[in-house]
C-alpha positions as CSV (number, residue, x, y, z in Angstrom):
1,M,41.8,101.0,161.4
2,D,39.4,103.9,161.0
3,L,37.7,104.5,157.6
4,D,39.7,107.5,156.5
5,L,42.9,105.7,157.1
6,A,41.7,102.6,155.3
7,A,40.5,104.7,152.4
8,A,43.9,106.4,152.2
9,Y,45.8,103.1,152.0
10,E,43.3,102.0,149.3
11,R,44.0,105.2,147.4
12,C,47.7,104.4,147.5
13,R,47.2,100.8,146.5
14,E,45.1,101.9,143.5
15,L,47.8,104.4,142.4
16,H,50.3,101.6,142.7
17,R,48.2,99.2,140.7
18,Q,47.5,101.7,137.9
19,H,51.0,103.2,137.4
20,G,53.6,100.8,138.9
21,R,52.9,97.5,137.2
22,T,56.3,95.9,137.7
23,Y,56.7,96.8,141.3
24,Y,53.0,96.2,142.1
25,L,53.4,92.7,140.9
26,A,56.5,92.2,143.1
27,T,54.7,93.7,146.1
28,R,52.1,91.0,145.9
29,L,54.8,88.6,147.0
30,L,55.3,90.3,150.3
31,P,53.5,89.1,153.5
32,A,50.0,90.7,153.4
33,W,50.6,93.0,156.3
34,K,53.5,94.7,154.7
35,R,51.9,95.4,151.3
36,R,49.8,98.4,152.4
37,H,52.9,100.2,153.7
38,V,54.7,99.7,150.4
39,H,51.6,101.0,148.6
40,A,51.7,104.0,150.9
41,L,55.3,104.8,150.0
42,Y,54.5,104.3,146.3
43,G,51.5,106.6,146.5
44,F,53.6,109.3,148.1
45,T,56.2,109.3,145.5
46,R,53.7,108.9,142.6
47,Y,51.4,111.7,143.8
48,A,54.4,114.1,143.9
49,D,55.6,113.0,140.5
50,E,52.1,113.6,139.1
51,I,52.1,117.2,140.5
52,V,55.3,117.7,138.6
53,D,54.6,115.8,135.4
54,R,50.9,115.7,134.9
55,T,50.2,119.4,135.2
56,E,52.4,120.5,132.3
57,A,49.8,122.9,131.0
58,L,50.4,125.1,134.1
59,P,53.2,127.6,134.5
60,P,56.2,126.2,136.4
61,A,55.6,128.7,139.2
62,E,52.0,127.3,139.8
63,R,53.3,123.7,139.6
64,A,55.9,124.6,142.2
65,A,53.3,126.2,144.4
66,R,51.2,123.1,144.2
67,L,54.1,120.9,145.1
68,D,55.0,123.2,148.0
69,D,51.5,123.3,149.3
70,W,51.3,119.5,149.3
71,G,54.7,119.2,150.9
72,G,53.6,121.6,153.5
73,R,50.5,119.6,154.4
74,F,52.7,116.6,154.7
75,V,55.1,118.3,157.0
76,A,52.2,119.6,159.0
77,G,51.0,116.0,159.3
78,L,54.4,114.9,160.6
79,H,54.0,117.4,163.4
80,G,50.6,115.9,164.4
81,E,48.3,118.5,162.7
82,P,45.1,117.1,161.0
83,V,45.6,116.4,157.3
84,D,42.9,116.8,154.7
85,D,44.3,114.7,151.9
86,P,43.2,111.5,150.2
87,L,46.4,109.6,150.7
88,L,48.7,111.4,153.2
89,P,47.1,109.7,156.3
90,A,48.5,106.4,155.0
91,V,51.9,107.8,154.4
92,L,52.1,109.3,157.8
93,H,50.8,106.2,159.5
94,T,53.5,104.1,157.7
95,I,56.2,106.6,158.8
96,A,55.0,106.3,162.4
97,V,54.8,102.5,162.4
98,F,58.3,102.0,161.2
99,D,59.9,105.3,162.4
100,L,61.1,106.1,159.0
101,D,63.7,108.9,158.6
102,R,61.9,112.1,157.9
103,E,64.9,113.5,156.1
104,D,64.5,110.9,153.3
105,F,61.1,112.4,152.5
106,A,62.5,115.9,152.6
107,S,65.3,114.9,150.2
108,F,62.7,113.3,147.8
109,L,60.6,116.4,147.7
110,K,63.6,118.5,147.0
111,S,64.5,116.3,144.0
112,M,60.9,116.6,142.7
113,A,61.1,120.4,142.9
114,M,64.3,120.1,140.9
115,D,62.4,118.7,138.0
116,L,60.5,121.9,137.6
117,T,63.6,124.0,136.9
118,V,66.5,121.6,136.0
119,T,66.4,120.2,132.5
120,S,69.8,118.6,132.2
121,Y,72.8,117.5,134.2
122,R,76.4,118.3,133.2
123,T,78.1,115.3,134.8
124,Y,77.1,111.9,136.3
125,G,78.0,113.3,139.7
126,H,75.4,116.0,139.3
127,L,72.8,113.4,138.2
128,L,73.7,111.2,141.3
129,D,73.0,114.3,143.5
130,Y,69.5,114.4,142.0
131,M,69.0,110.7,142.3
132,E,70.1,110.7,145.9
133,G,66.7,112.3,146.7
134,S,64.6,110.8,143.9
135,A,65.9,107.2,144.1
136,A,68.4,106.3,146.7
137,V,66.1,107.4,149.6
138,I,63.3,105.2,148.3
139,G,65.6,102.3,149.0
140,T,66.3,103.5,152.6
141,M,62.6,104.2,153.1
142,M,61.7,100.7,152.0
143,L,64.3,98.9,154.1
144,P,62.6,99.1,157.5
145,I,59.4,97.7,155.9
146,L,61.2,94.9,154.2
147,G,63.2,94.1,157.2
148,S,66.7,92.8,157.6
149,S,68.9,90.9,160.1
150,E,71.8,93.3,159.1
151,P,70.2,96.7,158.4
152,L,73.6,98.5,158.4
153,A,75.0,96.1,155.8
154,A,71.8,96.2,153.7
155,R,71.6,100.0,153.6
156,E,74.1,100.7,150.8
157,P,72.7,98.0,148.6
158,A,69.3,99.4,149.1
159,R,70.5,102.8,147.9
160,Q,72.2,101.2,144.9
161,L,69.0,99.4,144.0
162,G,67.3,102.8,143.9
163,F,70.0,104.2,141.6
164,A,69.8,101.1,139.4
165,F,66.0,101.2,139.0
166,Q,65.9,105.0,138.2
167,L,68.8,104.8,135.7
168,T,67.0,101.9,134.0
169,N,63.9,104.2,133.8
170,F,66.0,107.0,132.4
171,I,67.5,104.8,129.7
172,R,64.0,103.4,128.7
173,D,62.3,106.8,128.8
174,V,64.8,109.0,126.9
175,A,62.1,109.9,124.3
176,E,59.4,110.6,126.8
177,D,61.7,112.7,128.9
178,L,62.7,114.8,125.9
179,D,59.0,115.4,125.2
180,R,58.9,117.0,128.7
181,G,61.9,119.1,127.9
182,R,64.3,117.1,130.2
183,M,67.4,115.1,129.6
184,Y,68.7,112.7,132.3
185,L,71.7,111.4,130.2
186,P,74.7,113.5,131.5
187,E,76.0,116.1,129.1
188,E,79.5,114.8,129.5
189,D,78.5,111.4,128.3
190,L,76.8,112.9,125.2
191,A,80.1,114.8,124.5
192,E,82.1,111.6,124.9
193,F,80.1,109.9,122.2
194,G,79.9,112.9,119.9
195,V,76.2,113.3,120.6
196,T,74.2,116.6,121.1
197,R,70.8,117.2,122.5
198,D,69.7,118.1,119.0
199,D,70.9,114.7,117.8
200,L,68.6,113.0,120.4
201,L,65.7,115.2,119.3
202,A,66.3,114.2,115.8
203,C,66.3,110.5,116.8
204,R,63.0,111.2,118.5
205,A,61.5,112.6,115.4
206,A,62.8,109.8,113.2
207,G,61.9,107.0,115.6
208,R,65.3,105.4,115.4
209,V,68.8,105.8,116.8
210,T,72.0,106.9,114.9
211,E,75.1,104.8,115.6
212,P,76.7,107.3,118.1
213,V,73.4,107.4,120.1
214,R,73.3,103.6,120.1
215,E,76.8,103.5,121.5
216,L,75.7,106.1,124.1
217,I,72.8,104.0,125.2
218,R,75.0,100.9,125.4
219,Y,77.3,102.7,127.7
220,E,74.5,103.9,130.0
221,V,73.2,100.3,130.2
222,T,76.7,99.1,131.5
223,R,76.5,102.0,134.0
224,A,73.2,100.7,135.3
225,Q,74.6,97.2,135.4
226,A,77.2,98.4,137.9
227,H,74.5,99.7,140.2
228,Y,72.7,96.4,140.0
229,A,75.9,94.6,140.8
230,A,76.3,96.8,143.9
231,A,72.7,96.2,145.0
232,A,72.8,92.4,144.5
233,P,74.3,91.4,147.9
234,G,71.5,93.2,149.7
235,V,68.8,90.9,148.5
236,I,69.8,88.0,150.7
237,L,70.2,90.3,153.7
238,L,66.4,91.0,153.7
239,E,64.0,89.1,155.9
240,A,62.9,85.8,154.3
241,G,59.4,87.0,153.5
242,S,60.7,90.1,151.6
243,Q,63.3,88.4,149.4
244,S,61.0,87.1,146.7
245,C,59.5,90.5,146.3
246,I,62.8,92.3,145.8
247,R,64.2,89.5,143.8
248,T,61.3,89.8,141.4
249,A,61.6,93.7,141.2
250,Y,65.3,93.4,140.7
251,L,65.0,90.9,137.8
252,L,62.1,92.6,136.1
253,Y,63.6,96.1,136.2
254,G,66.9,94.5,135.1
255,G,65.0,92.7,132.4
256,I,64.2,96.1,130.9
257,L,67.9,96.4,130.1
258,D,67.7,93.0,128.4
259,E,64.9,94.4,126.3
260,V,66.9,97.5,125.4
261,A,69.8,95.3,124.3
262,A,67.4,93.0,122.3
263,Q,66.3,96.0,120.3
264,D,70.0,96.8,119.7
265,Y,69.9,99.8,122.0
266,D,67.3,101.7,120.0
267,V,65.1,103.3,122.7
268,F,63.4,105.5,120.1
269,A,62.0,102.7,118.0
270,R,59.7,101.5,120.8
271,R,59.5,101.6,124.6
272,A,61.3,98.6,126.1
273,T,59.0,96.5,128.2
274,V,59.2,93.0,129.7
275,P,56.5,90.7,128.2
276,Q,53.7,89.7,130.5
277,R,54.6,86.0,130.2
278,R,58.1,86.7,131.3
279,R,57.0,88.8,134.2
280,M,54.7,86.1,135.6
281,A,57.5,83.5,135.1
282,V,60.0,85.6,137.0
283,A,57.6,86.1,139.9
284,A,56.8,82.4,140.0
285,R,60.5,81.5,140.0
286,A,61.2,84.0,142.7
287,L,58.6,82.4,145.0
288,L,60.2,79.0,144.5
289,T,63.8,80.2,145.0
290,P,65.2,79.2,148.4
291,T,65.9,82.0,150.8
292,G,69.5,83.2,150.7
293,T,70.1,82.3,147.0
294,P,72.2,85.0,145.4
295,V,70.3,87.1,142.7
296,A,71.5,86.8,139.1
297,L,72.9,90.0,137.6
298,P,70.6,91.4,134.9
299,G,71.2,93.0,131.5
300,P,73.5,92.1,128.6
301,P,77.2,91.4,129.2
302,A,79.3,94.6,129.5
303,R,81.6,95.3,126.6
């Protein structure tokens, strides 16, 4: 491997280590040769996210131009043109090694661009359209790297796991997203529970939920659980060397739902996180779990 490519993979690994603690821990359970490719995909998604979310002082048009420029360089690289970028060579190499679907990457960049102009979603169907590009395609990007004896059967569970992980993040990060001027809880759900966006902003200011907001969050947790349930059969369809990684990620992201329930669905009092001791215990148990063992569904029981 040439020095520029090795440096690009290392840049992706460092982004993953700094910003994706849960999934970075899970990735360490993969065979060594697969890890760098997962880091590359994480680096790609994280860097695009940083263009959108870490340049908030810039006008939306300038942020959009930066994302478009970076996406353009990525597409040029796909067509074999030289790429002057600290991490794209690793991404392009991973795409070539596994012949990943280029449309997944186009869908992802389209959803990232939506974050610059769309601040809320009227229905869950509209949110799913967004998450198709921001989350479901991550599952299908990952599947060829993880490997499966039944890739067609594993594809839909992989998509569902993407939905589950992202919805978990949306539930945990309601306050943070409001600070960015966004709301990923569907407007129709708010209306169902008699909640307005102003109510959520008031909860953010007060640092605690009201009872209607608590019930709204409880409902969103049950919705996330449904995606985890749909994803669960896919874990045992993966190659043996990949099962402990995804089992760990599945249980740790699902464990965030446990923490949300443990704080009585008050996502404004504090950010729900899985304690480090539990994180390490989950990873250790995953390593010792026999291949083919069904994964336990996470989160509190649905009401």
